[in-house]
Backbone as JSON, one array per atom type, in Angstrom:
{
  "sequence": "XXXXXXXXXXXXXXXXXXXXXXXXXXXXXXXXXXXXXXXXXXXXXXXXXXXXXXXXXXXXXXXXXXXXXXXXXXXXXXXXXXXXXXXXXXXXXXXXXXXXXXXXXXXXXXXXXXXXXXXXXXXXXXXXXXXXXXXXXXXXXXXXXXXXXXXXXXXXXXXXXXXXXXXXXXXXXXXXXXXXXXXXXXXXXXXXXXXXXXXXXXXXXXXXXXXXXXXXXXXXXXXXXXXXXXXXXXXXXXXXXXXXXXXXXXXXXXXXXX",
  "N": [[30.66, 78.89, 121.84], [31.53, 77.1, 119.88], [32.92, 78.84, 118.18], [35.0, 79.69, 119.83], [36.29, 77.29, 120.26], [37.06, 76.65, 117.67], [38.8, 78.8, 117.17], [40.74, 78.27, 119.06], [41.74, 75.84, 118.12], [42.78, 76.66, 115.64], [44.8, 78.37, 116.52], [46.46, 76.54, 117.8], [47.23, 74.96, 115.62], [48.6, 76.89, 114.03], [50.66, 77.57, 115.78], [52.0, 75.14, 115.89], [52.79, 74.87, 113.21], [54.49, 77.1, 113.01], [56.5, 76.32, 114.77], [57.56, 74.12, 113.4], [58.56, 75.35, 111.07], [60.49, 77.02, 112.24], [62.27, 75.17, 113.36], [63.11, 73.93, 111.0], [64.4, 76.08, 109.71], [66.49, 76.67, 111.53], [67.84, 74.27, 111.42], [68.69, 74.27, 108.74], [70.37, 76.5, 108.82], [72.34, 75.58, 110.54], [73.39, 73.56, 108.96], [74.47, 75.05, 106.85], [76.42, 76.48, 108.25], [78.08, 74.42, 109.11], [78.92, 73.5, 106.63], [80.42, 75.7, 105.78], [82.56, 75.51, 107.49], [83.74, 73.18, 106.78], [86.72, 71.74, 105.61], [88.54, 72.56, 102.61], [90.46, 71.52, 99.81], [93.03, 73.28, 98.31], [95.24, 74.86, 95.88], [98.38, 76.16, 96.77], [100.82, 78.7, 96.46], [104.2, 77.95, 96.78], [106.48, 79.35, 96.45], [107.49, 82.64, 95.26], [105.77, 83.46, 92.33], [106.34, 84.46, 89.11], [104.7, 86.63, 86.68], [103.57, 85.21, 83.59], [104.37, 82.63, 83.88], [104.24, 79.2, 83.0], [101.65, 76.68, 83.22], [102.7, 74.14, 83.47], [105.19, 74.61, 84.63], [104.48, 75.21, 87.17], [104.22, 72.97, 88.71], [106.38, 72.39, 90.38], [106.3, 74.54, 92.01], [104.16, 74.83, 93.59], [101.79, 73.61, 96.07], [99.41, 71.37, 97.56], [96.92, 72.38, 99.89], [94.96, 72.32, 102.86], [92.19, 74.25, 103.67], [89.81, 76.2, 105.64], [86.35, 76.3, 104.62], [85.35, 78.92, 104.5], [87.57, 80.38, 103.94], [88.38, 79.96, 101.39], [89.49, 81.2, 98.35], [87.82, 83.06, 95.69], [87.31, 81.18, 92.76], [89.39, 79.45, 93.3], [92.01, 77.14, 92.66], [92.15, 73.58, 92.49], [93.68, 71.79, 91.26], [96.45, 71.62, 88.99], [95.78, 70.82, 86.49], [93.45, 72.12, 85.82], [94.12, 74.49, 84.64], [95.61, 73.84, 82.48], [98.05, 74.34, 80.0], [97.89, 77.11, 80.09], [98.95, 80.5, 81.04], [100.3, 82.4, 83.8], [98.89, 85.55, 84.58], [99.64, 87.55, 86.23], [101.84, 88.49, 88.95], [102.3, 86.09, 91.56], [102.38, 85.69, 94.97], [104.34, 83.91, 97.43], [102.55, 81.59, 99.41], [100.07, 82.46, 98.65], [96.78, 81.67, 97.45], [96.11, 79.91, 94.44], [94.25, 81.15, 91.79], [91.74, 80.79, 89.27], [91.25, 83.08, 87.77], [93.7, 84.29, 87.49], [94.96, 83.26, 85.34], [95.47, 82.68, 81.81], [95.01, 81.79, 78.33], [97.92, 81.43, 76.19], [97.68, 82.95, 73.79], [96.03, 84.98, 74.56], [97.42, 86.54, 76.25], [99.25, 89.4, 76.48], [102.52, 90.12, 75.81], [104.56, 92.53, 76.94], [106.98, 95.02, 75.94], [110.36, 95.52, 76.94], [110.3, 97.95, 79.2], [107.75, 97.41, 79.99], [104.99, 95.32, 81.15], [103.43, 92.04, 81.49], [100.16, 92.13, 80.37], [97.02, 91.46, 81.68], [94.58, 89.56, 79.92], [91.77, 91.13, 78.38], [91.78, 93.41, 79.92], [91.72, 96.98, 80.36], [94.06, 99.45, 79.34], [95.1, 102.39, 80.76], [96.17, 105.76, 80.95], [97.4, 108.1, 83.28], [98.32, 111.43, 84.22], [100.47, 112.71, 86.57], [101.77, 114.68, 89.33], [105.07, 114.29, 90.74], [104.98, 114.07, 93.58], [102.6, 112.86, 94.0], [103.01, 110.35, 93.16], [104.55, 108.58, 94.75], [106.85, 110.07, 95.07], [108.0, 109.84, 92.61], [109.26, 107.43, 92.46], [108.55, 104.78, 91.09], [107.82, 101.81, 89.32], [107.22, 99.88, 86.31], [105.24, 96.95, 86.59], [104.89, 96.95, 89.31], [102.35, 97.17, 91.9], [99.67, 99.33, 92.77], [97.74, 101.38, 95.05], [94.83, 103.39, 94.63], [93.9, 106.59, 95.48], [91.28, 108.92, 95.73], [90.22, 112.31, 95.74], [87.56, 114.56, 96.38], [85.29, 117.38, 96.2], [82.23, 117.33, 97.56], [79.0, 118.43, 97.77], [79.95, 120.74, 99.05], [81.71, 119.65, 100.83], [84.87, 118.47, 101.55], [86.38, 115.43, 100.7], [88.08, 112.27, 100.93], [88.9, 109.11, 99.52], [89.93, 105.69, 99.41], [89.85, 104.07, 96.46], [90.56, 102.01, 94.67], [92.32, 98.92, 94.76], [95.56, 97.35, 94.62], [96.35, 97.76, 91.87], [97.66, 97.06, 88.72], [100.66, 98.34, 87.46], [101.66, 99.16, 84.27], [103.35, 100.7, 82.76], [105.71, 103.35, 83.12], [106.38, 106.66, 82.6], [108.72, 109.1, 82.88], [109.29, 109.99, 86.17], [111.95, 109.47, 88.55], [114.95, 110.96, 87.57], [118.41, 111.14, 86.53], [120.53, 113.91, 86.92], [123.06, 116.24, 85.96], [125.26, 118.07, 88.06], [126.68, 121.04, 87.82], [129.88, 122.39, 88.76], [130.17, 125.1, 88.86], [128.31, 127.44, 90.4], [126.8, 129.42, 89.21], [126.09, 128.31, 86.9], [124.03, 126.6, 87.3], [121.47, 126.53, 85.96], [120.07, 125.1, 84.12], [120.05, 121.82, 84.38], [119.23, 119.5, 83.24], [120.25, 117.84, 81.17], [120.51, 115.43, 78.54], [122.89, 114.27, 78.07], [125.46, 112.05, 79.19], [127.04, 112.27, 82.43], [130.11, 114.05, 82.88], [133.27, 112.62, 83.83], [133.92, 112.95, 87.28], [132.04, 114.89, 87.63], [129.34, 116.02, 89.63], [126.44, 114.07, 90.3], [122.96, 113.95, 90.66], [119.79, 112.62, 91.76], [116.64, 113.54, 90.66], [113.09, 114.12, 90.62], [111.09, 114.1, 87.65], [109.05, 116.77, 86.25], [106.42, 116.04, 85.63], [104.7, 112.91, 85.66], [103.87, 110.11, 83.76], [101.68, 107.56, 84.21], [100.76, 104.35, 83.43], [98.05, 102.17, 83.69], [96.61, 98.91, 84.29], [93.36, 98.04, 84.1], [89.94, 97.07, 84.83], [86.93, 97.69, 82.87], [84.85, 99.04, 84.45], [86.51, 99.99, 86.55], [88.24, 101.61, 85.13], [86.56, 103.71, 84.5], [86.26, 104.89, 87.01], [88.85, 105.81, 87.45], [89.18, 107.65, 85.35], [87.14, 109.47, 85.99], [88.01, 110.44, 88.47], [90.4, 111.65, 87.66], [89.47, 113.64, 85.97], [87.66, 115.24, 87.52], [88.45, 115.4, 90.13], [91.16, 114.8, 92.37], [94.08, 112.74, 92.32], [95.97, 110.33, 94.13], [98.67, 108.04, 94.4], [99.65, 105.04, 96.01], [102.28, 102.79, 96.84], [101.43, 99.44, 96.74], [101.97, 96.38, 97.59], [101.41, 92.82, 96.88], [100.94, 91.53, 99.32], [99.95, 93.44, 101.02], [97.62, 94.65, 103.44], [94.1, 95.36, 102.92], [91.94, 96.2, 104.35], [89.94, 98.34, 106.54], [89.59, 100.77, 105.25], [87.98, 103.94, 104.63], [85.66, 106.66, 104.02], [87.12, 109.76, 104.27], [86.74, 112.87, 105.83], [86.47, 116.36, 106.82], [85.06, 116.13, 109.19], [85.57, 113.67, 110.37], [88.24, 113.07, 110.36], [90.02, 112.93, 112.52], [89.1, 110.9, 114.06]],
  "CA": [[31.62, 77.84, 122.19], [32.12, 76.59, 118.66], [33.89, 79.81, 117.69], [36.18, 79.65, 120.7], [36.98, 76.03, 120.0], [37.72, 76.77, 116.36], [39.91, 79.74, 117.32], [41.8, 77.59, 119.8], [42.34, 74.86, 117.22], [43.57, 77.39, 114.66], [46.0, 78.85, 117.22], [47.34, 75.39, 118.02], [47.79, 74.59, 114.32], [49.57, 77.9, 113.64], [51.83, 77.44, 116.65], [52.75, 73.96, 115.45], [53.42, 75.19, 111.93], [55.6, 78.0, 113.29], [57.59, 75.55, 115.37], [58.17, 73.31, 112.34], [59.34, 76.26, 110.23], [61.65, 77.48, 113.0], [63.22, 74.06, 113.44], [63.68, 73.74, 109.66], [65.33, 77.18, 109.44], [67.67, 76.49, 112.37], [68.57, 73.12, 110.88], [69.35, 74.7, 107.5], [71.46, 77.39, 109.2], [73.41, 74.74, 111.08], [74.02, 72.85, 107.83], [75.3, 76.03, 106.14], [77.58, 76.78, 109.09], [78.97, 73.26, 109.05], [79.5, 73.48, 105.28], [81.44, 76.75, 105.73], [83.71, 75.1, 108.27], [84.36, 72.0, 106.19], [87.95, 72.11, 104.9], [88.65, 72.32, 101.17], [91.84, 71.44, 99.35], [93.35, 74.25, 97.27], [96.66, 74.97, 95.55], [99.06, 77.3, 97.38], [102.16, 78.96, 95.93], [105.26, 77.72, 97.77], [107.49, 80.37, 96.17], [106.95, 83.72, 94.44], [105.59, 83.02, 90.94], [106.25, 85.65, 88.25], [103.74, 86.62, 85.58], [104.08, 84.55, 82.4], [104.77, 81.26, 84.2], [103.33, 78.21, 82.43], [101.04, 75.76, 84.18], [103.61, 73.02, 83.66], [106.26, 75.03, 85.53], [103.93, 75.38, 88.51], [104.23, 71.71, 89.44], [107.41, 72.45, 91.41], [106.19, 75.83, 92.69], [102.89, 74.85, 94.32], [101.48, 72.45, 96.9], [98.03, 71.31, 98.0], [96.76, 72.74, 101.28], [93.58, 72.27, 103.32], [91.78, 75.5, 104.33], [88.37, 76.23, 105.93], [85.52, 76.71, 103.49], [85.19, 80.38, 104.46], [88.83, 81.01, 103.54], [88.68, 79.62, 100.0], [89.39, 82.36, 97.45], [86.98, 82.83, 94.51], [88.0, 80.57, 91.64], [90.59, 78.76, 93.77], [92.31, 75.91, 91.93], [92.45, 72.38, 93.26], [94.61, 71.01, 90.46], [97.09, 72.33, 87.88], [95.1, 70.41, 85.27], [92.36, 73.06, 85.54], [94.64, 75.6, 83.82], [96.6, 73.22, 81.61], [98.36, 75.08, 78.78], [97.72, 78.55, 80.26], [100.02, 81.25, 81.68], [99.88, 83.34, 84.83], [98.78, 86.9, 84.05], [100.13, 88.5, 87.24], [102.71, 87.86, 89.95], [101.64, 85.42, 92.66], [103.35, 85.64, 96.06], [104.36, 82.67, 98.19], [101.48, 81.5, 100.4], [98.79, 82.88, 98.05], [96.02, 80.65, 96.74], [96.07, 80.07, 92.99], [92.88, 81.33, 91.32], [91.59, 80.64, 87.82], [91.27, 84.38, 87.08], [95.08, 84.72, 87.31], [95.52, 82.5, 84.22], [94.86, 82.91, 80.5], [95.73, 81.12, 77.23], [99.04, 82.24, 75.69], [97.28, 83.9, 72.75], [95.3, 86.08, 75.18], [98.33, 87.27, 77.12], [100.09, 90.32, 75.72], [103.83, 90.3, 76.41], [105.0, 93.88, 76.64], [108.39, 95.17, 75.61], [111.33, 96.19, 77.81], [109.88, 98.52, 80.46], [106.35, 97.12, 80.21], [104.76, 94.03, 81.79], [102.35, 91.25, 80.92], [98.85, 92.73, 80.63], [95.98, 90.44, 81.68], [93.63, 89.65, 78.8], [90.49, 91.76, 78.66], [91.93, 94.6, 80.75], [91.99, 98.25, 79.71], [95.24, 100.2, 79.77], [94.75, 103.8, 80.8], [97.3, 106.55, 81.43], [97.1, 109.34, 83.99], [99.5, 112.28, 84.4], [100.47, 113.2, 87.94], [102.99, 115.25, 89.87], [105.87, 113.27, 91.44], [104.58, 113.88, 94.97], [101.43, 111.99, 94.01], [103.44, 109.04, 92.64], [105.61, 108.07, 95.61], [108.05, 110.85, 94.81], [108.57, 109.47, 91.32], [109.92, 106.12, 92.57], [107.57, 103.76, 90.73], [108.26, 101.08, 88.13], [106.28, 98.95, 85.71], [105.22, 95.66, 87.26], [104.46, 97.13, 90.69], [100.92, 97.4, 92.07], [99.41, 100.54, 93.55], [96.39, 101.72, 95.48], [94.44, 104.69, 94.08], [93.08, 107.42, 96.35], [90.69, 110.05, 95.01], [89.66, 113.36, 96.59], [86.56, 115.38, 95.72], [84.43, 118.22, 97.03], [80.85, 116.93, 97.3], [78.1, 119.23, 98.62], [80.81, 121.66, 99.79], [82.48, 118.9, 101.83], [86.04, 117.82, 100.96], [86.51, 114.07, 101.19], [89.04, 111.4, 100.27], [88.58, 107.68, 99.67], [90.68, 104.69, 98.68], [88.84, 103.54, 95.54], [91.01, 100.8, 93.99], [93.45, 98.25, 95.39], [96.45, 96.46, 93.89], [96.23, 98.02, 90.43], [98.92, 96.75, 88.06], [101.31, 99.4, 86.68], [102.25, 98.55, 83.08], [104.37, 101.57, 82.16], [105.95, 104.62, 83.8], [107.17, 107.6, 81.8], [109.1, 110.19, 83.77], [109.86, 109.47, 87.39], [113.22, 110.03, 89.0], [116.0, 110.94, 86.55], [119.69, 111.64, 86.97], [120.94, 115.17, 86.29], [124.41, 116.65, 86.35], [125.34, 119.27, 88.9], [127.93, 121.75, 87.52], [130.59, 122.95, 89.92], [129.97, 126.54, 88.84], [126.96, 127.69, 90.91], [126.06, 130.28, 88.28], [125.67, 127.52, 85.74], [122.95, 125.69, 87.67], [120.22, 127.07, 85.44], [119.34, 123.97, 83.51], [120.94, 120.66, 84.5], [118.55, 118.3, 82.79], [120.77, 117.43, 79.87], [120.45, 114.0, 78.33], [124.25, 113.77, 77.92], [125.99, 111.47, 80.42], [127.87, 113.18, 83.2], [131.55, 113.95, 82.7], [133.94, 112.08, 85.01], [134.19, 113.93, 88.33], [130.91, 115.8, 87.78], [128.36, 115.52, 90.59], [125.17, 113.63, 89.72], [121.92, 113.76, 91.66], [118.52, 112.12, 91.23], [115.5, 114.42, 90.93], [111.91, 113.7, 89.88], [110.65, 114.95, 86.55], [107.95, 117.62, 86.66], [105.18, 115.28, 85.49], [104.91, 111.48, 85.45], [102.78, 109.41, 83.08], [101.55, 106.22, 84.76], [99.76, 103.54, 82.71], [97.49, 101.16, 84.59], [95.75, 97.88, 83.71], [92.15, 98.02, 84.92], [88.7, 96.65, 84.17], [86.17, 98.82, 82.34], [84.28, 99.86, 85.53], [87.57, 100.68, 87.28], [88.74, 102.67, 84.25], [85.63, 104.83, 84.66], [86.59, 105.55, 88.28], [90.12, 106.51, 87.28], [88.93, 108.81, 84.49], [86.32, 110.45, 86.72], [88.88, 111.07, 89.46], [91.36, 112.51, 86.98], [88.77, 114.78, 85.37], [86.89, 116.08, 88.42], [89.03, 115.44, 91.47], [92.61, 114.65, 92.38], [94.47, 111.34, 92.53], [97.25, 109.97, 94.74], [98.99, 106.62, 94.33], [100.56, 104.49, 97.02], [102.77, 101.46, 96.47], [100.65, 98.44, 97.48], [102.35, 95.03, 97.15], [100.36, 91.81, 96.95], [100.65, 91.12, 100.69], [99.49, 94.58, 101.82], [96.2, 94.54, 103.81], [93.23, 96.33, 102.26], [90.79, 96.51, 105.19], [90.02, 99.56, 107.33], [89.4, 101.99, 104.47], [86.72, 104.67, 104.86], [85.63, 108.02, 103.46], [87.66, 110.69, 105.25], [86.4, 114.27, 105.61], [86.85, 117.22, 107.95], [84.33, 115.78, 110.41], [85.98, 112.42, 111.01], [89.65, 112.78, 110.09], [90.76, 112.63, 113.73], [88.41, 109.85, 114.82]],
  "C": [[32.32, 77.31, 120.95], [33.2, 77.53, 118.12], [35.17, 79.78, 118.52], [36.98, 78.38, 120.45], [37.73, 76.07, 118.68], [38.94, 77.67, 116.44], [41.07, 79.07, 118.04], [42.51, 76.58, 118.92], [43.24, 75.53, 116.19], [44.88, 77.88, 115.28], [47.0, 77.73, 117.43], [48.02, 74.99, 116.71], [48.86, 75.58, 113.88], [50.84, 77.81, 114.47], [52.69, 76.25, 116.23], [53.48, 74.2, 114.16], [54.62, 76.11, 112.12], [56.79, 77.26, 113.88], [58.33, 74.72, 114.33], [59.05, 74.17, 111.45], [60.61, 76.73, 110.93], [62.71, 76.39, 113.08], [63.9, 73.83, 112.09], [64.71, 74.81, 109.35], [66.62, 77.02, 110.23], [68.52, 75.34, 111.85], [69.34, 73.49, 109.63], [70.54, 75.61, 107.82], [72.64, 76.6, 109.74], [74.15, 74.02, 109.96], [74.94, 73.8, 107.05], [76.55, 76.34, 106.94], [78.58, 75.64, 109.05], [79.67, 73.2, 107.71], [80.61, 74.51, 105.16], [82.71, 76.33, 106.45], [84.41, 73.88, 107.68], [85.6, 72.41, 105.39], [87.88, 71.77, 103.41], [90.13, 72.3, 100.8], [92.06, 72.39, 98.18], [94.84, 74.24, 97.0], [97.23, 76.26, 96.13], [100.44, 77.47, 96.74], [103.18, 78.76, 97.04], [106.42, 78.69, 97.6], [106.81, 81.5, 95.4], [106.91, 83.27, 92.98], [105.44, 84.25, 90.05], [105.18, 85.5, 87.18], [104.37, 85.96, 84.36], [104.55, 83.14, 82.65], [103.76, 80.28, 83.62], [102.79, 77.28, 83.51], [101.98, 74.6, 84.48], [104.72, 73.36, 84.65], [105.79, 75.12, 86.98], [103.99, 74.11, 89.35], [105.23, 71.72, 90.59], [107.33, 73.74, 92.23], [104.93, 75.92, 93.54], [102.75, 73.59, 95.16], [100.01, 72.52, 97.3], [97.96, 71.63, 99.48], [95.28, 72.72, 101.64], [93.26, 73.54, 104.09], [90.29, 75.45, 104.63], [87.58, 76.75, 104.73], [85.38, 78.21, 103.36], [86.44, 81.09, 103.97], [89.21, 80.71, 102.1], [88.47, 80.84, 99.11], [88.49, 82.04, 96.26], [87.81, 82.25, 93.37], [89.25, 79.8, 92.02], [90.77, 77.43, 93.03], [92.57, 74.76, 92.9], [93.46, 71.5, 92.53], [95.19, 71.86, 89.33], [96.38, 72.0, 86.57], [93.99, 71.37, 84.88], [92.82, 74.21, 84.66], [95.72, 75.07, 82.88], [96.79, 74.04, 80.33], [98.25, 76.58, 78.91], [98.92, 79.17, 80.98], [99.45, 82.1, 82.81], [99.9, 84.76, 84.26], [99.27, 87.97, 85.03], [101.04, 87.75, 88.21], [101.87, 87.24, 91.06], [102.69, 85.24, 93.76], [103.25, 84.32, 96.81], [103.29, 82.7, 99.28], [100.12, 81.88, 99.86], [98.11, 81.71, 97.36], [96.03, 80.94, 95.24], [94.61, 80.12, 92.55], [92.83, 81.3, 89.8], [91.69, 81.98, 87.11], [92.68, 84.94, 86.9], [95.75, 84.0, 86.13], [94.76, 82.83, 82.93], [95.65, 82.13, 79.45], [96.84, 82.03, 76.71], [98.63, 83.28, 74.67], [96.52, 85.1, 73.32], [96.16, 86.91, 76.11], [99.27, 88.1, 76.26], [101.41, 90.48, 76.46], [104.37, 91.65, 75.99], [106.51, 93.91, 76.42], [109.14, 95.89, 76.72], [110.76, 96.65, 79.13], [108.4, 98.3, 80.72], [106.22, 95.72, 80.81], [103.65, 93.29, 81.06], [101.01, 91.85, 81.34], [97.79, 91.63, 80.61], [94.99, 90.65, 80.54], [92.33, 90.3, 79.25], [90.58, 93.02, 79.5], [92.17, 95.84, 79.89], [93.31, 98.8, 80.22], [94.9, 101.68, 79.67], [95.88, 104.57, 81.46], [96.8, 107.81, 82.13], [98.41, 110.1, 84.18], [99.42, 112.92, 85.77], [101.79, 113.87, 88.28], [103.75, 114.17, 90.64], [105.4, 113.01, 92.86], [103.34, 112.99, 95.09], [101.75, 110.56, 93.55], [104.66, 108.58, 93.43], [106.93, 108.78, 95.32], [108.72, 110.53, 93.51], [109.24, 108.12, 91.33], [108.89, 105.02, 92.34], [108.01, 103.12, 89.43], [107.16, 100.18, 87.61], [106.39, 97.6, 86.39], [104.81, 95.75, 88.71], [102.94, 97.31, 90.72], [100.71, 98.56, 93.02], [97.96, 100.58, 94.02], [96.09, 103.13, 94.96], [93.49, 105.39, 95.04], [92.55, 108.6, 95.53], [90.04, 111.02, 95.99], [88.71, 114.22, 95.77], [85.94, 116.35, 96.73], [82.99, 117.91, 96.64], [79.96, 117.66, 98.29], [78.9, 120.1, 99.59], [81.57, 120.97, 100.92], [83.64, 118.2, 101.12], [86.17, 116.41, 101.56], [87.46, 113.26, 100.31], [88.69, 109.96, 100.54], [89.54, 106.83, 98.85], [89.69, 103.96, 97.78], [89.26, 102.25, 94.84], [92.25, 100.24, 94.68], [94.25, 97.42, 94.38], [96.27, 96.54, 92.37], [97.6, 97.83, 89.79], [99.41, 97.95, 87.23], [102.01, 98.75, 85.49], [103.33, 99.41, 82.43], [104.48, 102.85, 82.97], [106.85, 105.48, 82.92], [107.44, 108.84, 82.65], [109.75, 109.6, 85.0], [111.16, 110.14, 87.74], [114.26, 109.87, 87.89], [117.28, 111.49, 87.15], [120.05, 112.93, 86.21], [122.34, 115.52, 86.78], [124.36, 117.94, 87.15], [126.66, 119.97, 88.64], [128.57, 122.31, 88.78], [130.43, 124.45, 90.0], [128.53, 126.83, 89.24], [126.14, 128.53, 89.94], [125.54, 129.51, 87.1], [124.53, 126.58, 86.05], [121.63, 126.3, 87.24], [119.38, 125.96, 84.84], [120.27, 122.78, 83.48], [120.33, 119.39, 83.95], [118.99, 117.89, 81.39], [120.7, 115.92, 79.76], [121.84, 113.39, 78.18], [124.71, 113.15, 79.23], [126.93, 112.42, 81.12], [129.34, 112.96, 82.9], [132.17, 113.34, 83.96], [134.24, 113.17, 86.01], [133.06, 114.91, 88.53], [129.88, 115.2, 88.72], [127.06, 115.16, 89.87], [124.16, 113.43, 90.85], [120.63, 113.31, 90.98], [117.4, 113.07, 91.64], [114.31, 113.93, 90.12], [111.6, 114.64, 88.73], [109.4, 115.71, 86.98], [106.6, 116.91, 86.6], [105.51, 113.82, 85.18], [103.67, 110.88, 84.8], [102.77, 107.97, 83.58], [100.43, 105.49, 84.03], [99.35, 102.38, 83.59], [96.65, 100.15, 83.82], [94.54, 97.71, 84.62], [90.97, 97.47, 84.12], [87.96, 97.88, 83.67], [85.53, 99.66, 83.46], [85.34, 100.63, 86.32], [88.18, 101.8, 86.44], [87.86, 103.91, 84.36], [85.95, 105.6, 85.94], [87.87, 106.37, 88.15], [89.93, 107.77, 86.44], [88.16, 109.89, 85.24], [87.19, 111.18, 87.75], [89.88, 112.02, 88.84], [90.71, 113.77, 86.43], [88.23, 115.75, 86.42], [87.44, 116.17, 89.84], [90.55, 115.43, 91.41], [92.95, 113.23, 92.8], [95.84, 111.26, 93.19], [97.43, 108.47, 94.59], [99.86, 106.24, 95.51], [101.03, 103.13, 96.54], [102.07, 100.43, 97.35], [101.0, 97.04, 96.97], [101.24, 94.03, 97.41], [99.98, 91.44, 98.37], [100.19, 92.26, 101.58], [98.02, 94.41, 102.17], [95.38, 95.64, 103.16], [92.03, 96.73, 103.13], [91.01, 97.83, 105.93], [89.82, 100.85, 106.57], [88.04, 102.63, 104.77], [86.78, 105.99, 104.11], [86.08, 108.97, 104.56], [87.27, 112.11, 104.88], [86.77, 115.07, 106.86], [86.19, 116.85, 109.26], [84.84, 114.54, 111.1], [87.47, 112.13, 110.89], [90.43, 112.42, 111.35], [90.07, 111.58, 114.6], [89.09, 108.51, 114.63]]
}
């Protein structure tokens, strides 16, 4: 009898302890859910903001907005004072939240020359050489952002994956160039002269045979780009700031039509 009574008491105590733990866990989960739904005030761009804009200039280009806690971007700013004296390191589109990682002190921002763009501090610049068909037909310019797709054969299975999003292009060498088209058909052997076309001479735009694209990436992303260039193949797509990035997957012969 004593053993049964003790066992019953132990069972009652354990059941009570379990109920207390369950209630505590549910209560904590409810608190976290409520916290996620609580609105937070962040700064939103009211117009497109170019790279190199000073914090002081942002006063007339931004506004405070209340968003759910789950929608707050990492490092979102609540006040311009948080980045006082700094510059934007990349373009910011209207409606986008301002984040601290898009700003840097002037001495840490490299202003490129002519056909180059502002390079965020701490980023690697790396150049890859591609055929025009892999670079949007050669129609790409510094300052645009691209997505990088890499294809490999792994365990005798060919597969392709989108590996990087919204990568900043800092320089393009090659691309589409203008060439003269002689009226004499027999003379169309080499039309890629650097001389300007004579008045009345036909001019057409054709891509160069190879294009050098320089990208600004972090060290881990630079490794992905180098690996893809060395052991696989790379394609670029133009990917502006407002392009969605969800829905990507590894594509192979078994799922390409799914």
